N, C-alpha and C positions, 0 to 999 in steps of 0.2 A: 504493499499499500504505500501511495504517496504522502508526502507531509500534509500537502492541501487536503488530500481526502479525510485525513485524520482532523485537520481543523473545520472540514466540512461536516463532519460527524459530531464535533463538539459543539456546533453552532446551535444557540438556543431557539432562534426565530428563522423564518425564511428570508428576512432582510438580511441577517447578520449572515447567513450562509450565502446569499447572494454578493455581498460584498467580499466576502472571503474569494468566491467563486471569480470575481472580476480581478481581484488582485492577483490569482494564480493564473489571468489570461483567458477566462472562457465565462460565459455566460450561462446561467441555468433557469429557466422559468421557477418560481416559488411553488407552482404546481408541483413540479418534479422533485423538488426538495421536500415539500410536504411529504409527498407519496413515500419517498424514502425513509424518512422519519417514522412514519407509520409502522414501515415494515421492520424495524431494528428493535 
């Protein structure tokens, strides 16, 4: 796993996860982040 993926998993809100994703160089829709969080 990449460090960015660990940061995404640690994000507590879709907005925070989106900011981390942007810093890592990619954008992810909040809906995708919410679905990832609900699966874990």
